[in-house]
MOPAC internal coordinates of N, CA, C and O (Angstrom, degrees):
PM7 1SCF
backbone

  N    0.0000 0     0.00 0     0.00 0    0    0    0
  C    1.4552 1     0.00 0     0.00 0    1    0    0
  C    1.5299 1   108.98 1     0.00 0    2    1    0
  O    1.2310 1   121.52 1   -31.02 1    3    2    1
  N    1.2973 1   114.70 1   148.98 1    3    2    1
  C    1.4603 1   118.91 1   179.89 1    5    3    2
  C    1.5140 1   109.38 1  -148.59 1    6    5    3
  O    1.2310 1   121.29 1     4.66 1    7    6    5
  N    1.3210 1   115.13 1  -175.34 1    7    6    5
  C    1.4557 1   121.05 1   178.96 1    9    7    6
  C    1.5186 1   108.65 1  -144.87 1   10    9    7
  O    1.2310 1   121.40 1   -17.66 1   11   10    9
  N    1.3172 1   114.94 1   162.34 1   11   10    9
  C    1.4549 1   120.49 1   179.73 1   13   11   10
  C    1.5151 1   110.47 1   -90.80 1   14   13   11
  O    1.2310 1   121.37 1   -11.88 1   15   14   13
  N    1.3186 1   114.98 1   168.12 1   15   14   13
  C    1.4671 1   122.60 1   178.18 1   17   15   14
  C    1.5143 1   108.43 1  -129.67 1   18   17   15
  O    1.2310 1   121.21 1   -29.48 1   19   18   17
  N    1.3314 1   115.28 1   150.52 1   19   18   17
  C    1.4569 1   120.96 1   175.44 1   21   19   18
  C    1.5262 1   107.32 1  -139.75 1   22   21   19
  O    1.2310 1   120.92 1   -40.05 1   23   22   21
  N    1.3101 1   115.85 1   139.95 1   23   22   21
  C    1.4602 1   120.37 1   177.03 1   25   23   22
  C    1.5165 1   110.69 1   -75.87 1   26   25   23
  O    1.2310 1   120.29 1   -20.17 1   27   26   25
  N    1.3180 1   117.05 1   159.83 1   27   26   25
  C    1.4647 1   120.35 1  -177.94 1   29   27   26
  C    1.5292 1   113.15 1   -61.66 1   30   29   27
  O    1.2310 1   119.65 1   141.79 1   31   30   29
  N    1.3283 1   118.27 1   -38.21 1   31   30   29
  C    1.4698 1   120.70 1   178.78 1   33   31   30
  C    1.5207 1   110.92 1   -61.34 1   34   33   31
  O    1.2310 1   120.36 1   132.19 1   35   34   33
  N    1.3210 1   116.91 1   -47.81 1   35   34   33
  C    1.4641 1   121.17 1  -178.79 1   37   35   34
  C    1.5276 1   110.84 1   -65.22 1   38   37   35
  O    1.2310 1   120.11 1   141.49 1   39   38   37
  N    1.3318 1   117.40 1   -38.51 1   39   38   37
  C    1.4596 1   120.65 1   178.46 1   41   39   38
  C    1.5280 1   110.31 1   -64.27 1   42   41   39
  O    1.2310 1   120.47 1   134.38 1   43   42   41
  N    1.3133 1   116.71 1   -45.62 1   43   42   41
  C    1.4691 1   121.08 1   179.33 1   45   43   42
  C    1.5278 1   110.38 1   -60.41 1   46   45   43
  O    1.2310 1   119.99 1   136.61 1   47   46   45
  N    1.3302 1   117.62 1   -43.39 1   47   46   45
  C    1.4669 1   120.99 1   177.82 1   49   47   46
  C    1.5203 1   111.21 1   -60.31 1   50   49   47
  O    1.2310 1   120.35 1   136.52 1   51   50   49
  N    1.3289 1   116.95 1   -43.48 1   51   50   49
  C    1.4619 1   120.46 1   179.44 1   53   51   50
  C    1.5299 1   110.49 1   -61.29 1   54   53   51
  O    1.2310 1   120.50 1   137.81 1   55   54   53
  N    1.3260 1   116.65 1   -42.19 1   55   54   53
  C    1.4658 1   120.18 1   177.64 1   57   55   54
  C    1.5267 1   110.55 1   -61.82 1   58   57   55
  O    1.2310 1   120.60 1   131.75 1   59   58   57
  N    1.3122 1   116.45 1   -48.25 1   59   58   57
  C    1.4664 1   121.32 1  -177.27 1   61   59   58
  C    1.5215 1   112.39 1   -63.47 1   62   61   59
  O    1.2310 1   119.92 1   146.50 1   63   62   61
  N    1.3152 1   117.75 1   -33.50 1   63   62   61
  C    1.4664 1   122.36 1  -178.33 1   65   63   62
  C    1.5269 1   112.80 1   -88.32 1   66   65   63
  O    1.2310 1   120.16 1   178.05 1   67   66   65
  N    1.3278 1   117.30 1    -1.95 1   67   66   65
  C    1.4517 1   120.75 1  -178.26 1   69   67   66
  C    1.5158 1   113.66 1    72.47 1   70   69   67
  O    1.2310 1   120.47 1  -157.42 1   71   70   69
  N    1.3201 1   116.71 1    22.58 1   71   70   69
  C    1.4632 1   121.62 1  -176.55 1   73   71   70
  C    1.5303 1   113.49 1   -82.34 1   74   73   71
  O    1.2310 1   120.20 1  -179.47 1   75   74   73
  N    1.3246 1   117.23 1     0.53 1   75   74   73
  C    1.4638 1   119.74 1   178.41 1   77   75   74
  C    1.5254 1   111.77 1  -100.39 1   78   77   75
  O    1.2310 1   120.69 1  -173.16 1   79   78   77
  N    1.3230 1   116.29 1     6.84 1   79   78   77
  C    1.4550 1   119.53 1   179.00 1   81   79   78
  C    1.5257 1   109.39 1   -58.37 1   82   81   79
  O    1.2310 1   120.98 1   -49.54 1   83   82   81
  N    1.3030 1   115.73 1   130.46 1   83   82   81
  C    1.4551 1   120.84 1  -176.26 1   85   83   82
  C    1.5138 1   113.33 1    92.75 1   86   85   83
  O    1.2310 1   120.26 1   162.31 1   87   86   85
  N    1.3206 1   117.11 1   -17.69 1   87   86   85
  C    1.4667 1   121.35 1   177.52 1   89   87   86
  C    1.5242 1   109.04 1   -91.71 1   90   89   87
  O    1.2310 1   120.98 1   -16.43 1   91   90   89
  N    1.3091 1   115.73 1   163.57 1   91   90   89
  C    1.4515 1   122.45 1   173.19 1   93   91   90
  C    1.5228 1   107.05 1  -108.87 1   94   93   91
  O    1.2310 1   120.05 1   -50.40 1   95   94   93
  N    1.3182 1   117.51 1   129.60 1   95   94   93
  C    1.4646 1   122.08 1   177.76 1   97   95   94
  C    1.5238 1   107.44 1  -118.55 1   98   97   95
  O    1.2310 1   120.94 1   -65.37 1   99   98   97
  N    1.3378 1   115.81 1   114.63 1   99   98   97
  C    1.4637 1   119.92 1  -175.91 1  101   99   98
  C    1.5307 1   111.24 1  -117.73 1  102  101   99
  O    1.2310 1   121.86 1   -31.42 1  103  102  101
  N    1.3116 1   114.04 1   148.58 1  103  102  101
  C    1.4648 1   123.46 1   176.39 1  105  103  102
  C    1.5246 1   105.70 1  -111.17 1  106  105  103
  O    1.2310 1   120.20 1   -64.12 1  107  106  105
  N    1.3158 1   117.22 1   115.88 1  107  106  105
  C    1.4605 1   120.99 1  -173.98 1  109  107  106
  C    1.5278 1   113.20 1   -96.63 1  110  109  107
  O    1.2310 1   120.50 1  -164.35 1  111  110  109
  N    1.3363 1   116.65 1    15.65 1  111  110  109
  C    1.4626 1   119.60 1   176.29 1  113  111  110
  C    1.5293 1   109.54 1   -75.06 1  114  113  111
  O    1.2310 1   120.93 1    -5.37 1  115  114  113
  N    1.3011 1   115.82 1   174.63 1  115  114  113
  C    1.4598 1   122.48 1   178.62 1  117  115  114
  C    1.5308 1   110.49 1   -81.13 1  118  117  115
  O    1.2310 1   119.75 1   -22.97 1  119  118  117
  N    1.3388 1   118.08 1   157.03 1  119  118  117
  C    1.4584 1   120.92 1  -179.09 1  121  119  118
  C    1.5324 1   113.96 1   -53.57 1  122  121  119
  O    1.2310 1   119.90 1   142.86 1  123  122  121
  N    1.3203 1   117.80 1   -37.14 1  123  122  121
  C    1.4634 1   120.55 1   179.75 1  125  123  122
  C    1.5339 1   110.46 1   -63.29 1  126  125  123
  O    1.2310 1   120.50 1   139.98 1  127  126  125
  N    1.3281 1   116.65 1   -40.02 1  127  126  125
  C    1.4641 1   120.81 1   177.62 1  129  127  126
  C    1.5301 1   110.19 1   -66.62 1  130  129  127
  O    1.2310 1   120.83 1   138.73 1  131  130  129
  N    1.3152 1   116.02 1   -41.27 1  131  130  129
  C    1.4703 1   122.76 1   178.49 1  133  131  130
  C    1.5305 1   110.21 1   -59.41 1  134  133  131
  O    1.2310 1   120.77 1   134.23 1  135  134  133
  N    1.3306 1   116.13 1   -45.77 1  135  134  133
  C    1.4645 1   120.03 1  -179.20 1  137  135  134
  C    1.5234 1   111.63 1   -63.76 1  138  137  135
  O    1.2310 1   120.16 1   146.27 1  139  138  137
  N    1.3264 1   117.31 1   -33.73 1  139  138  137
  C    1.4595 1   121.37 1   179.43 1  141  139  138
  C    1.5236 1   110.77 1   -65.26 1  142  141  139
  O    1.2310 1   120.35 1   133.78 1  143  142  141
  N    1.3333 1   116.94 1   -46.22 1  143  142  141
  C    1.4646 1   121.59 1  -179.02 1  145  143  142
  C    1.5165 1   109.17 1  -163.59 1  146  145  143
  O    1.2310 1   120.79 1   -49.01 1  147  146  145
  N    1.3235 1   116.09 1   130.99 1  147  146  145
  C    1.4594 1   119.88 1   175.41 1  149  147  146
  C    1.5244 1   110.37 1  -155.18 1  150  149  147
  O    1.2310 1   121.61 1   -12.58 1  151  150  149
  N    1.3071 1   114.52 1   167.42 1  151  150  149
  C    1.4627 1   122.08 1   173.25 1  153  151  150
  C    1.5216 1   107.01 1  -107.97 1  154  153  151
  O    1.2310 1   120.69 1   -49.78 1  155  154  153
  N    1.3247 1   116.29 1   130.22 1  155  154  153
  C    1.4627 1   120.91 1  -176.58 1  157  155  154
  C    1.5240 1   113.55 1   -62.12 1  158  157  155
  O    1.2310 1   120.11 1   157.76 1  159  158  157
  N    1.3204 1   117.40 1   -22.24 1  159  158  157
  C    1.4697 1   120.78 1  -179.25 1  161  159  158
  C    1.5299 1   112.89 1   -71.29 1  162  161  159
  O    1.2310 1   120.71 1   166.58 1  163  162  161
  N    1.3260 1   116.25 1   -13.42 1  163  162  161
  C    1.4614 1   121.26 1  -178.40 1  165  163  162
  C    1.5270 1   110.23 1   -99.86 1  166  165  163
  O    1.2310 1   120.91 1   -33.38 1  167  166  165
  N    1.3164 1   115.87 1   146.62 1  167  166  165
  C    1.4554 1   122.05 1   177.19 1  169  167  166
  C    1.5249 1   108.77 1   -99.41 1  170  169  167
  O    1.2310 1   120.09 1   -52.52 1  171  170  169
  N    1.3263 1   117.44 1   127.48 1  171  170  169
  C    1.4623 1   121.02 1   178.28 1  173  171  170
  C    1.5275 1   109.78 1   -70.84 1  174  173  171
  O    1.2310 1   121.08 1   -53.84 1  175  174  173
  N    1.3221 1   115.54 1   126.16 1  175  174  173
  C    1.4563 1   122.77 1   176.75 1  177  175  174
  C    1.5291 1   106.61 1  -149.46 1  178  177  175
  O    1.2310 1   119.93 1   -96.96 1  179  178  177
  N    1.3403 1   117.74 1    83.04 1  179  178  177
  C    1.4640 1   120.59 1  -175.97 1  181  179  178
  C    1.5301 1   113.05 1   -49.81 1  182  181  179
  O    1.2310 1   121.49 1   -37.21 1  183  182  181
  N    1.3044 1   114.76 1   142.79 1  183  182  181
  C    1.4629 1   121.80 1  -175.96 1  185  183  182
  C    1.5286 1   112.59 1   -49.91 1  186  185  183
  O    1.2310 1   120.28 1   136.67 1  187  186  185
  N    1.3117 1   117.06 1   -43.33 1  187  186  185
  C    1.4625 1   120.44 1  -176.48 1  189  187  186
  C    1.5306 1   112.47 1   -67.53 1  190  189  187
  O    1.2310 1   120.09 1   163.29 1  191  190  189
  N    1.3296 1   117.43 1   -16.71 1  191  190  189
  C    1.4605 1   120.27 1   179.57 1  193  191  190
  C    1.5277 1   112.76 1   -90.38 1  194  193  191
  O    1.2310 1   120.19 1   169.74 1  195  194  193
  N    1.3274 1   117.25 1   -10.26 1  195  194  193
  C    1.4671 1   120.92 1  -176.14 1  197  195  194
  C    1.5379 1   112.44 1   -58.62 1  198  197  195
  O    1.2310 1   119.05 1   132.94 1  199  198  197
  N    1.3516 1   119.42 1   -47.06 1  199  198  197
  C    1.4670 1   117.98 1  -178.57 1  201  199  198
  C    1.5356 1   113.49 1   -55.93 1  202  201  199
  O    1.2310 1   120.14 1   141.85 1  203  202  201
  N    1.3282 1   117.34 1   -38.15 1  203  202  201
  C    1.4744 1   118.95 1  -179.03 1  205  203  202
  C    1.5280 1   112.22 1   -80.53 1  206  205  203
  O    1.2310 1   119.93 1   166.03 1  207  206  205
  N    1.3302 1   117.74 1   -13.97 1  207  206  205
  C    1.4604 1   121.25 1   179.66 1  209  207  206
  C    1.5289 1   113.10 1  -105.50 1  210  209  207
  O    1.2310 1   120.12 1   177.88 1  211  210  209
  N    1.3163 1   117.38 1    -2.12 1  211  210  209
  C    1.4670 1   121.54 1  -172.34 1  213  211  210
  C    1.5275 1   112.27 1   -56.19 1  214  213  211
  O    1.2310 1   119.85 1   143.71 1  215  214  213
  N    1.3158 1   117.89 1   -36.29 1  215  214  213
  C    1.4673 1   120.87 1  -178.66 1  217  215  214
  C    1.5257 1   112.38 1   -68.47 1  218  217  215
  O    1.2310 1   120.17 1   156.99 1  219  218  217
  N    1.3266 1   117.27 1   -23.01 1  219  218  217
  C    1.4700 1   120.08 1  -178.60 1  221  219  218
  C    1.5298 1   112.68 1   -91.69 1  222  221  219
  O    1.2310 1   120.10 1   174.00 1  223  222  221
  N    1.3252 1   117.42 1    -6.00 1  223  222  221
  C    1.4653 1   120.53 1  -179.74 1  225  223  222
  C    1.5235 1   110.57 1   -81.54 1  226  225  223
  O    1.2310 1   120.42 1   -36.88 1  227  226  225
  N    1.3248 1   116.81 1   143.12 1  227  226  225
  C    1.4683 1   119.95 1  -177.80 1  229  227  226
  C    1.5236 1   112.51 1   -76.49 1  230  229  227
  O    1.2310 1   120.90 1   -49.74 1  231  230  229
  N    1.3102 1   115.89 1   130.26 1  231  230  229
  C    1.4629 1   119.82 1   176.02 1  233  231  230
  C    1.5240 1   111.12 1   -91.84 1  234  233  231
  O    1.2310 1   120.40 1   170.54 1  235  234  233
  N    1.3204 1   116.84 1    -9.46 1  235  234  233
  C    1.4591 1   121.03 1  -173.37 1  237  235  234
  C    1.5271 1   114.07 1  -101.97 1  238  237  235
  O    1.2310 1   119.97 1  -171.04 1  239  238  237
  N    1.3139 1   117.66 1     8.96 1  239  238  237
  C    1.4657 1   120.25 1   177.30 1  241  239  238
  C    1.5183 1   110.18 1  -145.98 1  242  241  239
  O    1.2310 1   120.40 1   -20.85 1  243  242  241
  N    1.3200 1   116.85 1   159.15 1  243  242  241
  C    1.4695 1   120.07 1  -177.91 1  245  243  242
  C    1.5261 1   112.43 1   -63.38 1  246  245  243
  O    1.2310 1   121.44 1   -33.97 1  247  246  245
  N    1.3326 1   114.85 1   146.03 1  247  246  245
  C    1.4619 1   121.98 1   174.56 1  249  247  246
  C    1.5250 1   107.09 1  -124.07 1  250  249  247
  O    1.2310 1   120.65 1   -66.29 1  251  250  249
  N    1.3245 1   116.37 1   113.71 1  251  250  249
  C    1.4632 1   122.50 1   174.94 1  253  251  250
  C    1.5152 1   107.37 1   -90.64 1  254  253  251
  O    1.2310 1   120.71 1   -48.63 1  255  254  253
  N    1.3356 1   116.26 1   131.37 1  255  254  253
  C    1.4609 1   120.99 1  -174.33 1  257  255  254
  C    1.5281 1   109.59 1  -121.54 1  258  257  255
  O    1.2310 1   121.29 1   -52.17 1  259  258  257
  N    1.3437 1   115.13 1   127.83 1  259  258  257
  C    1.4640 1   122.72 1  -178.66 1  261  259  258
  C    1.5267 1   108.70 1  -124.68 1  262  261  259
  O    1.2310 1   120.69 1   -36.83 1  263  262  261
  N    1.3360 1   116.29 1   143.17 1  263  262  261
  C    1.4612 1   121.94 1   169.80 1  265  263  262
  C    1.5232 1   107.08 1  -135.71 1  266  265  263
  O    1.2310 1   119.80 1    26.60 1  267  266  265
  N    1.3091 1   117.98 1  -153.40 1  267  266  265
  C    1.4609 1   120.46 1  -178.16 1  269  267  266
  C    1.5247 1   112.25 1   -74.70 1  270  269  267
  O    1.2310 1   120.43 1   134.52 1  271  270  269
  N    1.3472 1   116.79 1   -45.48 1  271  270  269
  C    1.4654 1   120.76 1  -175.06 1  273  271  270
  C    1.5268 1   114.02 1  -133.49 1  274  273  271
  O    1.2310 1   119.76 1   178.41 1  275  274  273
  N    1.3249 1   118.06 1    -1.59 1  275  274  273
  C    1.4547 1   121.29 1   177.39 1  277  275  274
  C    1.5114 1   115.61 1   106.19 1  278  277  275
  O    1.2310 1   119.88 1   177.78 1  279  278  277
  N    1.3253 1   117.83 1    -2.22 1  279  278  277
  C    1.4673 1   120.26 1  -178.00 1  281  279  278
  C    1.5309 1   110.84 1   -85.03 1  282  281  279
  O    1.2310 1   120.13 1   126.86 1  283  282  281
  N    1.3257 1   117.35 1   -53.14 1  283  282  281
  C    1.4716 1   119.89 1   179.22 1  285  283  282
  C    1.5255 1   110.72 1   -61.82 1  286  285  283
  O    1.2310 1   120.60 1   140.72 1  287  286  285
  N    1.3339 1   116.47 1   -39.28 1  287  286  285
  C    1.4671 1   119.23 1  -179.89 1  289  287  286
  C    1.5261 1   110.56 1   -64.25 1  290  289  287
  O    1.2310 1   120.08 1   142.22 1  291  290  289
  N    1.3270 1   117.45 1   -37.78 1  291  290  289
  C    1.4693 1   119.98 1   176.21 1  293  291  290
  C    1.5223 1   110.10 1   -64.06 1  294  293  291
  O    1.2310 1   119.98 1   140.69 1  295  294  293
  N    1.3248 1   117.64 1   -39.31 1  295  294  293
  C    1.4678 1   121.42 1   177.82 1  297  295  294
  C    1.5267 1   110.84 1   -63.96 1  298  297  295
  O    1.2310 1   120.47 1   139.17 1  299  298  297
  N    1.3264 1   116.71 1   -40.83 1  299  298  297
  C    1.4681 1   120.53 1   177.79 1  301  299  298
  C    1.5266 1   109.94 1   -64.94 1  302  301  299
  O    1.2310 1   120.04 1   136.88 1  303  302  301
  N    1.3146 1   117.52 1   -43.12 1  303  302  301
  C    1.4671 1   120.83 1   177.74 1  305  303  302
  C    1.5300 1   110.54 1   -59.59 1  306  305  303
  O    1.2310 1   120.69 1   136.98 1  307  306  305
  N    1.3172 1   116.29 1   -43.02 1  307  306  305
  C    1.4691 1   120.62 1   178.73 1  309  307  306
  C    1.5306 1   110.24 1   -63.44 1  310  309  307
  O    1.2310 1   120.47 1   134.28 1  311  310  309
  N    1.3220 1   116.71 1   -45.72 1  311  310  309
  C    1.4636 1   122.59 1   179.25 1  313  311  310
  C    1.5324 1   110.39 1   -57.26 1  314  313  311
  O    1.2310 1   120.78 1   132.22 1  315  314  313
  N    1.3335 1   116.11 1   -47.78 1  315  314  313
  C    1.4686 1   120.16 1  -179.31 1  317  315  314
  C    1.5271 1   111.14 1   -67.56 1  318  317  315
  O    1.2310 1   120.55 1   142.14 1  319  318  317
  N    1.3139 1   116.55 1   -37.86 1  319  318  317
  C    1.4591 1   121.19 1   178.34 1  321  319  318
  C    1.5310 1   110.60 1   -58.72 1  322  321  319
  O    1.2310 1   120.72 1   139.32 1  323  322  321
  N    1.3129 1   116.22 1   -40.68 1  323  322  321
  C    1.4657 1   120.88 1   179.05 1  325  323  322
  C    1.5245 1   112.50 1   -66.95 1  326  325  323
  O    1.2310 1   120.67 1   162.96 1  327  326  325
  N    1.3202 1   116.32 1   -17.04 1  327  326  325
  C    1.4599 1   121.25 1  -179.13 1  329  327  326
  C    1.5248 1   112.59 1  -105.61 1  330  329  327
  O    1.2310 1   120.82 1  -161.14 1  331  330  329
  N    1.3160 1   116.04 1    18.86 1  331  330  329
  C    1.4555 1   120.54 1   172.52 1  333  331  330
  C    1.5159 1   116.81 1    93.35 1  334  333  331
  O    1.2310 1   119.81 1  -177.60 1  335  334  333
  N    1.3167 1   117.97 1     2.40 1  335  334  333
  C    1.4650 1   120.42 1   176.01 1  337  335  334
  C    1.5249 1   107.97 1   -76.59 1  338  337  335
  O    1.2310 1   120.78 1   -43.86 1  339  338  337
  N    1.3211 1   116.11 1   136.14 1  339  338  337
  C    1.4635 1   119.94 1  -174.38 1  341  339  338
  C    1.5237 1   114.29 1  -115.64 1  342  341  339
  O    1.2310 1   119.86 1   171.42 1  343  342  341
  N    1.3135 1   117.87 1    -8.58 1  343  342  341
  C    1.4683 1   119.73 1  -173.13 1  345  343  342
  C    1.5310 1   111.93 1  -124.51 1  346  345  343
  O    1.2310 1   119.97 1  -125.54 1  347  346  345
  N    1.3252 1   117.66 1    54.46 1  347  346  345
  C    1.4616 1   120.83 1   176.63 1  349  347  346
  C    1.5195 1   108.92 1   -98.43 1  350  349  347
  O    1.2310 1   121.54 1   -37.52 1  351  350  349
  N    1.3331 1   114.65 1   142.48 1  351  350  349
  C    1.4597 1   120.55 1   178.90 1  353  351  350
  C    1.5216 1   107.56 1  -131.29 1  354  353  351
  O    1.2310 1   120.57 1   -61.25 1  355  354  353
  N    1.3212 1   116.51 1   118.75 1  355  354  353
  C    1.4620 1   122.07 1   177.70 1  357  355  354
  C    1.5259 1   109.13 1   -85.74 1  358  357  355
  O    1.2310 1   120.37 1   -52.39 1  359  358  357
  N    1.3404 1   116.89 1   127.61 1  359  358  357
  C    1.4597 1   121.51 1   177.07 1  361  359  358
  C    1.5307 1   107.41 1   -84.67 1  362  361  359
  O    1.2310 1   121.10 1   -73.21 1  363  362  361
  N    1.3355 1   115.50 1   106.79 1  363  362  361
  C    1.4611 1   121.07 1  -175.53 1  365  363  362
  C    1.5290 1   111.19 1   -66.43 1  366  365  363
  O    1.2310 1   121.38 1   -40.17 1  367  366  365
  N    1.3188 1   114.96 1   139.83 1  367  366  365
  C    1.4593 1   120.67 1  -179.43 1  369  367  366
  C    1.5071 1   113.62 1    84.33 1  370  369  367
  O    1.2310 1   120.56 1   165.00 1  371  370  369
  N    1.3225 1   116.53 1   -15.00 1  371  370  369
  C    1.4547 1   122.12 1   175.48 1  373  371  370
  C    1.5162 1   115.16 1    59.33 1  374  373  371
  O    1.2310 1   121.94 1    23.00 1  375  374  373
  N    1.3158 1   113.89 1  -157.00 1  375  374  373
  C    1.4634 1   120.78 1  -176.88 1  377  375  374
  C    1.5219 1   111.77 1   -64.84 1  378  377  375
  O    1.2310 1   119.71 1   151.12 1  379  378  377
  N    1.3086 1   118.16 1   -28.88 1  379  378  377
  C    1.4699 1   119.93 1   177.51 1  381  379  378
  C    1.5275 1   110.03 1   -60.74 1  382  381  379
  O    1.2310 1   120.39 1   135.12 1  383  382  381
  N    1.3285 1   116.86 1   -44.88 1  383  382  381
  C    1.4700 1   120.76 1   179.69 1  385  383  382
  C    1.5249 1   110.89 1   -70.61 1  386  385  383
  O    1.2310 1   120.26 1   141.07 1  387  386  385
  N    1.3288 1   117.10 1   -38.93 1  387  386  385
  C    1.4633 1   119.83 1   178.50 1  389  387  386
  C    1.5256 1   111.25 1   -65.80 1  390  389  387
  O    1.2310 1   120.51 1   137.61 1  391  390  389
  N    1.3276 1   116.63 1   -42.39 1  391  390  389
  C    1.4626 1   120.71 1   179.39 1  393  391  390
  C    1.5234 1   111.05 1   -61.42 1  394  393  391
  O    1.2310 1   120.71 1   139.77 1  395  394  393
  N    1.3254 1   116.25 1   -40.23 1  395  394  393
  C    1.4636 1   120.54 1  -179.84 1  397  395  394
  C    1.5252 1   111.19 1   -60.53 1  398  397  395
  O    1.2310 1   120.23 1   147.73 1  399  398  397
  N    1.3344 1   117.17 1   -32.27 1  399  398  397
  C    1.4600 1   120.78 1   178.16 1  401  399  398
  C    1.5242 1   111.95 1   -64.64 1  402  401  399
  O    1.2310 1   120.65 1   154.99 1  403  402  401
  N    1.3311 1   116.37 1   -25.01 1  403  402  401
  C    1.4518 1   121.29 1   178.41 1  405  403  402
  C    1.5273 1   111.50 1  -102.09 1  406  405  403
  O    1.2310 1   120.54 1  -168.79 1  407  406  405
  N    1.3384 1   116.57 1    11.21 1  407  406  405
  C    1.4510 1   120.80 1   176.94 1  409  407  406
  C    1.5060 1   114.86 1    77.28 1  410  409  407
  O    1.2310 1   120.15 1  -159.08 1  411  410  409
  N    1.3258 1   117.31 1    20.92 1  411  410  409
  C    1.4584 1   121.63 1  -179.23 1  413  411  410
  C    1.5179 1   109.75 1  -108.18 1  414  413  411
  O    1.2310 1   120.05 1   -49.27 1  415  414  413
  N    1.3064 1   117.51 1   130.73 1  415  414  413
  C    1.4706 1   122.54 1   176.68 1  417  415  414
  C    1.5117 1   107.85 1   -84.80 1  418  417  415
  O    1.2310 1   120.41 1   -74.64 1  419  418  417
  N    1.3318 1   116.83 1   105.36 1  419  418  417
  C    1.4724 1   121.23 1  -175.75 1  421  419  418
  C    1.5104 1   112.54 1   -71.98 1  422  421  419
  O    1.2310 1   120.49 1   136.68 1  423  422  421
  N    1.3413 1   116.67 1   -43.32 1  423  422  421
  C    1.4601 1   118.39 1  -178.69 1  425  423  422
  C    1.4998 1   111.64 1  -142.31 1  426  425  423
  O    1.2310 1   120.10 1   180.00 1  427  426  425

């Protein structure tokens, strides 16, 4: 099992064009990180909560996963892939790369 990857520029374009309609976009960082900086288009779902929420996640639509730098999100994609999810997309570079696109120094 595997998952796809998307660069921060392409992800931002998809958001701006409304091309993620029907997809789920989650931010797997911790609440403290979310409060520091986040994008409203993403739903906060901390990584440690994924196992208890896995049954409520849609298997029939894409799930874009973001974290701080792309490591935790890749782990979440791998975890979901092992549980039969087929449409996960890891946002490479995470929130640090996304923030830089908006001129914000994340870390």
